[in-house]
N, C-alpha and C positions, 0 to 999 in steps of 0.2 A: 763341702765343697762348692765354691761358685767362683766366677769370675766379677772382677770389678774394674769399670774405667772411671777414674776421677776428673771430674770437671769442676773451675771454680768460674764463678759469674760475678759480674758487676764491679770488679778492680780496675784498673789499679788503686790501691789504698797505700799510701806512703809507709804505713807501719806494718798492716798486716800482710799483705802481699809478700815483702821481704821475709817475714817470719815463716810463711808458708811454704816459700821456695827453700828456705834453709832445711825446714824439717824433710820435704821430698828429696833435697841432694843428700842428707846424712844416709837416706834410705835408698839411694839409686832408683828413685821412682819419678816417673814421667806422667804428667797430666796435660791437661788443656785448659787454656785460659780465655774465656769470652770477655773481651774488655768493652766497656764503655766510652765511647769516642771524647767526650768531654772530660773523662777522668784521665784518658790518655793523654790529652792535649793539656790538663794542668802541669803546673811546675812539678819536676820530678817524676812524671807519671811515664814518659818515654824511656828514661833508663831503667825503671823497674821492667818494663815489658821487654826490653833489650836483653837484661839479664835473663828472664825467663825463656825468651827464645834461644840464647847463647847455651843454656842449661839443656836443651832438648825438649822442651814442652812446645805443644801447638799453640799458636795464638789465633784466636778467632774474632768475629764481630759480634757485637751484642747490642747495637745500634748506638745512636749518638747522645740520646738523653735518657732512655730508659724511663719514660714518663707514663706510657700506655701501650697496651698491645696494637700492633700495626692495623689490625682489622677494625679496630675503632676510632683510628685517627681521621680525622676529616680532611686535612690538607691534601690538595692534589698531588702535591709533591713529597709526600712524607717519605716515600721510599728512598728518592735520592737524599732527602735530608737526614733520614736515620741510618740508612744501610750506606749508601753512596759516600755520605761524607766521613764516615768512619773509616771505611775502606780506603779512602784517601787518605786520612791521616795515618793509618796502620803503615801503609806503603809496603816497604820490604819487609816488614815485622811479620804481615800475615802470612799464615801458611798457604803453601802453593796450591791447596784445594780451595782457599777462599771459603773457609770455614764461617757460617754464620747461624747464630742460635736467637730465635726471637723471645720476646719478653712474654711470659705467660700470665702475668697478672697474679703472683701470689702462686706461681707454679703450675698453674692450669693449663691442660693441653684441650682446646676447644675452638669453637670458630673464630674466636678472637684473634688468634695467631697471626692470622695473614689477611690482608685484602687483595683483591684480584690484580690490584697493579703491584703489590708488592712481589707476589709470585712471578709475575711478568717480569719485574726487575731481577729477580734471583736467577731466573732460567736464561735470560739474555745476558747476565753477567757471568754464567758459569759457577754459580755459587752452590755449595753444598750445605744442606740445611740439617742442623745438628738438634734433634730433641732430646728428650730423656724419659728415663721410665723408672727414677729414683729419685724422690726429693724430700729430705727427711726435715725440710723447714728449720733450718739451723739458724736462720734469722729471727724466727719467732720462738725458738726452744732453744737458746745457745747452750745451756748447761745439761739439756736433757737429749739432745738430737743424736748422739751417738747409739744410744739404744733403740731409737727409730730406724736409723742408718741400717744397723746390723738386721733386724727384721728384715728390711726390706731387700737386704741382699740374700739372706737365707731363702725368700720366697720366689726367687727366680734364678735359672742358671746363669744369666749375665746383666747385671746392673751398669747402667751409666748413670751415675748420680752427679747431681747438682749440689755444691757447696758454696759458699760465698766469701771472698776473701775481702771481709768489710770488717770494721772495728766494733762488734758486738759483743766478742768475747768468746764466740763458737768456735774459732780455729785454735784456742788454747786447749780444746780437747781432741783436735786433730791427730796428736800421738798416740793418745790413748784409743782412738777409733782405729789407727793404722795397727795398733798392737793386737787389737780384737780381730782383725781381719786376718792376721797372719795366724792367730789362735785357732780360729775356725777352718783353717787350711783354704781360705781365699787366694786368690792369685789377681793380682792387680796388673792390667795391661793398659796399654795407650789407645788402642784401636776403638773404634765405635761399634756396637752391634747395629747390623745392617737394618733392623727394623725401626732404629731410631732416626734413620736417614732418609726422609721422604723425597729429597731432591739430592741428586750426585751429579758434581760438574754440570750444573745447569739442566740435567735432565730428570723430570718426574718419574720416579721408579716405583713408587705407591701411591694408592688412591690418596687424594690430598684434599676433597672437598669437605671433611670433617674438620679441617683447619682454616677455612676460608670462610669470611663473611661474604 
């Protein structure tokens, strides 16, 4: 038995994200979608995210370009360009908690996640920072990630899993994964494990130096 929170990063994608939404809707499941600003702004992107929000999913900010972790970006205004610009694009689609997920560069959680200026931007803006504790690398193993994901779920009482609504073919196995979660007596919930939230509504609630360059 275990708890599982589903989150999807790097969309919206015009084909994959609606297919994921269809699967979740059939099962009455709610998740979180951390969107990339430039994909939200692309043709058709906003309509997809509007649908996700209307169906009860939480919408978060996953930077504008997702090119490199904030902690290694050289631009002095990187936080505004990557976080602020995306938040402006989200507008009313954003969750009231202003959820933000940094890019980890292959899912790694280390000192590259944030610069000091990015942390200042998030705290001043009242953001809640959402990290993760399960990442089955579906983009890297689109046909075999389900077994990895199940092993990660079984290894801890509550997993906050990062999947990707991208056209890699990985989401063709989402229903198989959800079936396996049910067979293992897993419970899917929408809220986040507190230990994955180092910043909540602009307040640093956990030691954060390990995430900051």
